Each structure stands twice: as structure tokens, then as C-alpha cells.
C-alpha positions as CSV (number, residue, x, y, z in Angstrom):
1,M,-50.9,49.5,11.5
2,K,-47.5,48.1,12.8
3,F,-44.2,50.4,13.8
4,S,-39.7,53.1,16.4
5,V,-39.3,56.1,17.2
6,T,-39.8,58.4,14.6
7,Y,-36.3,60.2,13.8
8,W,-35.4,62.8,11.5
9,P,-35.9,61.3,8.0
10,L,-39.4,60.7,8.8
11,R,-39.9,64.2,10.2
12,S,-38.4,65.6,7.2
13,V,-40.9,63.5,4.7
14,L,-43.6,64.8,7.0
15,T,-42.8,68.3,6.7
16,L,-42.4,67.9,2.8
17,I,-45.8,66.3,2.6
18,A,-47.5,68.9,4.4
19,L,-46.0,71.9,2.3
20,L,-46.9,69.9,-0.9
21,Q,-50.4,69.3,0.2
22,M,-51.2,72.9,0.9
23,L,-50.0,73.5,-2.6
24,S,-52.3,70.9,-4.2
25,S,-55.8,71.4,-5.1
26,P,-58.8,70.3,-2.7
27,E,-60.2,66.5,-3.5
28,P,-62.6,65.1,-1.3
29,A,-61.7,61.7,0.5
30,S,-63.9,59.2,2.2
31,A,-63.6,59.3,6.1
32,H,-61.0,57.5,7.6
33,G,-61.8,53.8,8.5
34,F,-65.3,53.8,7.8
35,A,-67.3,51.5,5.3
36,G,-70.9,52.5,5.6
37,D,-71.7,52.9,9.3
38,R,-68.9,50.8,10.5
39,F,-65.8,52.3,11.7
40,F,-62.7,49.9,11.6
41,P,-60.0,51.2,13.7
42,A,-56.3,50.9,13.1
43,T,-55.4,47.3,14.6
44,I,-52.1,46.7,16.0
45,T,-50.1,43.7,15.1
46,T,-52.2,43.2,11.8
47,D,-52.9,45.8,9.2
48,D,-56.3,47.4,8.6
49,P,-57.4,47.8,4.7
50,F,-58.0,51.6,4.6
51,A,-55.7,53.9,2.6
52,A,-55.7,57.2,4.6
53,S,-53.3,59.4,6.3
54,E,-52.3,58.3,9.7
55,M,-49.8,57.7,12.1
56,S,-48.7,55.5,14.9
57,L,-46.1,57.3,17.4
58,P,-45.1,55.0,19.4
59,T,-46.0,51.3,19.3
60,I,-43.9,49.8,22.3
61,L,-43.6,45.8,22.2
62,Y,-42.2,43.9,25.0
63,F,-41.7,40.1,24.9
64,R,-39.1,37.3,25.3
65,Q,-37.5,35.6,22.5
66,P,-36.9,31.8,22.6
67,G,-33.3,30.6,23.2
68,S,-30.8,29.7,25.7
69,P,-31.0,31.9,27.5
70,P,-34.2,33.5,26.4
71,T,-33.5,37.3,25.1
72,K,-36.1,40.2,26.8
73,T,-36.7,42.4,23.8
74,I,-38.4,45.9,23.8
75,D,-39.4,47.2,20.8
76,F,-40.1,51.0,19.6
77,S,-41.4,51.8,16.6
78,S,-43.5,54.1,14.7
79,D,-45.0,54.5,11.0
80,I,-46.5,57.3,8.9
81,S,-49.2,56.6,6.1
82,I,-49.9,59.5,3.6
83,L,-52.5,59.2,1.0
84,V,-50.5,59.7,-2.0
85,L,-53.5,59.2,-4.8
86,P,-57.1,58.7,-4.5
87,N,-57.4,55.4,-2.9
88,V,-53.7,54.6,-2.5
89,A,-51.6,55.0,0.6
90,L,-47.8,55.1,1.1
91,T,-46.5,53.9,4.6
92,L,-43.0,54.4,5.7
93,G,-42.1,52.7,9.2
94,D,-38.8,52.0,11.1
95,G,-38.0,50.6,15.0
96,Y,-35.6,50.4,17.2
97,Q,-34.8,47.5,19.4
98,W,-33.3,46.8,23.3
99,Q,-32.3,43.0,23.5
100,K,-30.9,41.4,26.8
101,A,-30.2,38.0,27.7
102,A,-29.1,36.6,30.9
103,G,-25.3,37.3,31.6
104,Q,-24.9,39.2,28.5
105,S,-24.5,42.8,27.8
106,A,-27.6,44.4,26.0
107,Q,-27.9,44.9,22.5
108,T,-29.4,47.8,21.1
109,G,-30.0,49.0,17.2
110,F,-32.6,49.9,14.7
111,N,-34.7,47.6,12.5
112,N,-34.8,47.6,9.1
113,F,-36.6,50.6,7.4
114,S,-39.8,49.6,5.4
115,A,-42.4,51.0,3.2
116,N,-45.9,49.7,2.1
117,L,-48.0,51.0,-0.8
118,L,-51.4,50.0,-0.5
119,Y,-54.6,50.5,-2.9
120,E,-58.0,50.2,-1.8
121,F,-60.0,48.7,-4.9
122,F,-63.3,47.6,-3.3
123,E,-65.4,49.2,-0.6
124,N,-69.3,48.5,-0.2
125,D,-71.0,50.4,2.5
126,E,-74.1,48.3,2.5
127,H,-72.4,45.4,3.6
128,E,-69.6,47.3,5.4
129,A,-67.1,45.3,3.3
130,I,-63.6,46.5,2.1
131,M,-60.5,44.9,0.1
132,S,-57.4,46.3,-0.9
133,V,-54.0,45.0,-2.2
134,G,-50.4,46.2,-0.9
135,F,-46.7,45.7,-1.5
136,T,-44.2,45.8,1.3
137,S,-40.5,46.3,1.0
138,E,-38.1,45.8,4.3
139,F,-34.7,47.1,3.0
140,G,-32.0,44.7,3.9
141,G,-28.9,46.5,5.7
142,T,-30.7,49.7,6.9
143,G,-30.8,48.4,10.5
144,S,-28.5,46.9,13.0
145,S,-27.2,43.2,12.7
146,S,-26.8,43.0,16.5
147,V,-30.5,43.3,17.0
148,G,-31.1,40.5,14.3
149,S,-32.0,43.1,11.1
150,S,-31.3,41.0,7.9
151,S,-28.6,42.0,5.2
152,F,-30.9,41.2,2.4
153,S,-34.2,42.7,1.6
154,T,-37.9,41.1,1.8
155,L,-40.5,41.6,-0.8
156,T,-44.1,40.9,0.4
157,P,-47.3,41.2,-1.8
158,I,-50.6,41.2,0.5
159,L,-54.2,40.8,0.5
160,Y,-56.2,42.9,3.0
161,F,-59.7,42.9,3.6
162,G,-62.5,43.9,6.1
163,K,-66.1,42.7,6.8
164,G,-68.5,44.3,9.4
165,L,-71.6,42.3,10.6
166,G,-74.0,45.2,10.6
167,D,-76.1,44.1,7.8
168,L,-77.2,40.8,9.6
169,P,-81.2,41.2,10.1
170,T,-82.2,42.9,13.6
171,S,-83.0,39.5,15.0
172,W,-79.0,38.8,15.1
173,N,-78.6,42.0,17.0
174,V,-76.0,40.5,19.3
175,L,-73.9,39.8,16.4
176,R,-74.2,42.9,14.4
177,P,-71.1,44.6,16.3
178,F,-68.8,42.1,15.4
179,A,-66.1,42.8,12.4
180,V,-63.4,41.0,11.1
181,T,-60.2,42.3,9.3
182,G,-57.4,40.5,8.0
183,E,-54.5,40.0,5.4
184,F,-52.5,37.4,3.6
185,G,-49.1,37.9,2.3
186,L,-45.8,36.3,1.0
187,A,-42.8,37.2,2.3
188,I,-39.9,36.8,-0.1
189,P,-36.5,37.2,0.6
190,T,-34.2,38.5,-2.3
191,R,-31.5,35.9,-0.8
192,S,-32.4,32.3,-0.7
193,N,-29.5,31.3,1.9
194,N,-27.3,33.0,4.4
195,R,-23.8,32.5,3.8
196,S,-21.3,32.5,7.1
197,V,-17.6,32.0,6.9
198,T,-16.0,31.2,10.3
199,F,-12.2,30.5,11.2
200,N,-11.6,27.4,13.5
201,A,-8.2,28.3,15.2
202,A,-7.7,25.1,16.8
203,T,-7.9,23.3,13.3
204,G,-6.5,26.3,11.4
205,Q,-9.4,25.9,8.7
206,T,-12.3,28.1,7.5
207,Q,-15.6,26.8,7.6
208,V,-18.3,27.8,5.6
209,S,-21.8,27.3,6.4
210,S,-25.3,28.2,4.8
211,T,-28.7,28.6,6.2
212,P,-31.9,28.8,4.3
213,N,-34.1,31.9,4.2
214,P,-37.6,30.3,3.4
215,D,-40.6,32.0,1.5
216,V,-42.9,32.7,4.5
217,F,-46.8,33.0,4.3
218,Q,-48.0,36.1,6.5
219,W,-51.4,35.6,7.7
220,G,-53.4,37.6,10.1
221,F,-56.8,38.4,11.3
222,A,-58.7,40.4,13.9
223,V,-62.2,39.9,15.5
224,E,-63.8,42.8,16.9
225,Y,-66.7,44.0,19.0
226,S,-67.4,47.7,18.6
227,L,-69.2,49.1,21.4
228,I,-69.1,51.9,19.7
229,Y,-71.5,50.3,16.6
230,L,-73.7,48.6,19.5
231,Q,-74.5,52.0,21.0
232,E,-74.9,54.2,17.8
233,H,-76.3,51.5,15.5
234,V,-77.9,48.6,17.4
235,K,-79.0,49.6,20.9
236,N,-78.2,52.3,23.3
237,I,-77.6,50.2,26.5
238,G,-76.5,53.4,28.3
239,L,-72.5,53.1,28.3
240,H,-70.6,56.1,29.5
241,A,-67.1,57.4,28.7
242,P,-64.7,55.8,28.3
243,F,-66.3,52.5,27.7
244,D,-68.8,53.9,25.1
245,R,-65.6,54.5,22.7
246,M,-64.2,51.0,22.9
247,I,-63.3,48.1,20.7
248,P,-62.5,44.7,22.4
249,L,-60.8,42.6,20.0
250,V,-58.3,39.8,19.5
251,E,-55.4,39.5,16.7
252,F,-54.1,36.5,15.3
253,S,-50.7,37.0,14.0
254,M,-49.0,34.1,12.1
255,S,-46.1,33.4,9.9
256,T,-45.7,29.8,8.0
257,P,-42.4,28.9,6.0
258,V,-43.6,27.5,2.5
259,D,-40.1,26.0,1.4
260,R,-36.5,25.3,1.8
261,H,-37.2,23.4,5.0
262,G,-37.9,26.7,6.9
263,G,-39.7,25.5,9.8
264,T,-43.1,25.3,11.5
265,T,-45.7,28.0,12.0
266,T,-45.0,30.5,14.4
267,G,-47.1,33.6,15.8
268,T,-49.3,35.2,18.8
269,I,-52.7,35.5,19.7
270,N,-53.4,38.9,21.1
271,P,-56.8,39.8,23.1
272,G,-56.8,43.3,24.1
273,V,-59.0,46.8,23.6
274,I,-58.7,49.8,21.7
275,W,-60.4,53.1,22.6
276,S,-61.2,55.5,19.9
277,G,-61.7,59.4,19.7
278,Q,-62.2,61.9,17.3
279,Y,-58.7,62.6,16.4
280,F,-56.5,59.6,17.9
281,Q,-56.8,56.0,19.4
282,V,-55.0,54.3,22.3
283,G,-54.6,50.5,22.1
284,V,-53.3,47.9,24.4
285,E,-53.0,44.0,24.0
286,A,-51.6,41.1,25.6
287,V,-49.3,39.0,23.4
288,L,-49.4,35.1,23.8
289,P,-47.0,32.8,22.0
290,V,-49.0,29.9,20.2
291,N,-46.4,27.5,20.6
292,D,-42.9,26.9,22.0
293,H,-41.1,27.9,18.7
294,T,-42.6,31.3,19.2
295,G,-41.9,31.7,23.1
296,F,-42.9,30.5,26.4
297,N,-43.9,33.7,28.2
298,P,-46.6,36.2,27.4
299,G,-45.5,39.8,26.6
300,V,-47.5,43.2,25.7
301,V,-48.0,45.7,23.0
302,G,-49.3,49.5,23.3
303,Q,-49.7,51.9,20.8
304,V,-50.7,55.6,20.1
305,H,-52.4,56.1,16.9
306,F,-53.2,59.5,15.0
307,Y,-55.7,60.2,12.4
308,L,-54.0,62.9,10.5
309,D,-57.0,63.4,8.0
310,D,-59.2,64.2,11.0
311,I,-56.5,66.2,12.8
312,L,-55.8,68.2,9.9
313,P,-58.5,67.9,7.1
314,K,-57.3,70.8,5.0
315,I,-53.8,69.2,4.8
316,F,-54.3,65.5,4.9
317,S,-58.0,64.6,4.1
318,K,-57.1,64.9,0.3
319,P,-54.6,62.9,-2.1
320,L,-51.0,64.3,-2.1
321,L,-51.3,64.0,-6.1
């Protein structure tokens, strides 16, 4: 999952949810991130398709935004997901940015607050397949305009999927540890144009300008090769800690404007590795721009992700409602 330093509203939500969970009746839930024998980790720059209680704290991203001059950016983010109904999870996320362009003072501020509701509607254990639908809302005006947070909200319906190749015949053992997860969404801004008013002191006239806010097709996927699956379900090749718990992967995170002359596709390709333990995982990836519109320099992203349903199963392994 993606997202900033957690501050008091998220901590208050977590405390309230924990209290409500302890008062609710037990109800069994499926294990975190599994479809059959396949464990799917929480990916960093694209979202995984599972409804589960989990928390990313922190996710730290460093990159350079294109421009003249380019802007160095560090984004600290966090999110928390809670299983609120069977197969339904609510995720709350926020972030805090530091930006610095050459010859200019640094700008800091919060990103817009976001919420996502995900419904896991299909799971096939035999074929290690899963599908979910979700809806994300980014609440405009909750972040700082100094770091580019928009004043308008964005609504995004999303389709998620995951598929492991463990159902291939044993003659294809070399491919069976592979898995793919992905998402397809359409980000719809609540304002079709940005209107700005400037005063020209030389002419004494006020100028009004408008820039379009296009709908954006957001698409991405992750290709994973699970050494955990290789060791436990294909062939034990004698890997020892920490390598026996690693999942090398490459994530592709793209955005394509679809109307209002919004421009060209931007995005990144992110090769990296995730180490997964019983209660948490740690991941790091390079962030490589796909074209000049995305940027010119590589970045890096790292994340610590906690499996709340495994850490506190009596509280988080059952739905809130």
C-alpha cells in the first residue's frame, strides 16, 4: 500500500478502532495476503488487492521533480487499513513533503488526506487468483498548496487483481514462483479547470487564466518472484536467512491523461526487493522515470509495513462490524 508521518487523527482512529474491536464478537477471517499457497506482499508504489488490517509506517520517497530548476523532493507518508466488514477494508492515508529547488528556500507541507474503500469479491485458492474493486477519494484543500496539494478533490474507482503462477505444471517449476498484481483506475477531478487571477502592475490590468484538470487513467502492475514460494512449494534450494524470505520485484506505476488535452503518459519503473517476516515486511526500490515528462534522475523509495492482523489477531483479524 502507499502513504506520511502519522499524526494525531490517525492515532485517534486506530485507538478507537482497537476499542471497538475488543467489544465486537469474534469472526474468522482469511490470513493476510494469501490466495492458496501464494503469499502476496504489500507492494510499495501500486496497491495489492487484499482486504486486510495493515499499516505502512513510514514510506519514504526521494526524487527530483522536473522543472527549471528541478525540485528535490522527500515525501514521508503512512497509511492504515482496517477490515471493517468481511472482505471490505478502509484505508486512511496522508503525507508530508519537503521540497527544495536550487537557489530557492525549501517548501514543506502536508499532502491531501485520502481514503480508500476496497471490496475483495473474488478469490480462487487453487489458481492463486484474486480480484477486488475499490474507490479512493483525495480530499482537496486538506494539504498545503506550497507543495502542490490541490484545492479540489479527486475521485478514483479502481479494479485490482493478483495472480500467482503456482498452478503451472511441475515441468514449468522455474516459472511457478512468479506472480503479478496490478490496478486500473480512473482519477476524476471534481473541478475540470484551474482558474487563476493575476494582477499586472505594468498595465494595471487583471488577467484571468485557466488550465485543464484532465481525467487520468492510473494503471500499474508488479511482477514478483517469490523466493519464499520457491523454497516452500517448488524446491528447497538451500537458501538461508535473510534470502529465504525475499521477494524480488519490479513495479510499473503509470498515469495517462484521457481528455482536456492533459498531456502525455508519465510514470516510473521501480525494481527492488521486499523482505517479509511473520509480523512485518521491509522493502526498498529504485524509482526510474519512464520519460522526460516524469523526470531525469532516478530516485529511491523505502517502506516498513506491519501486518496488524498477525501482530494482534484477537483485535485485527476479524472485521470491525
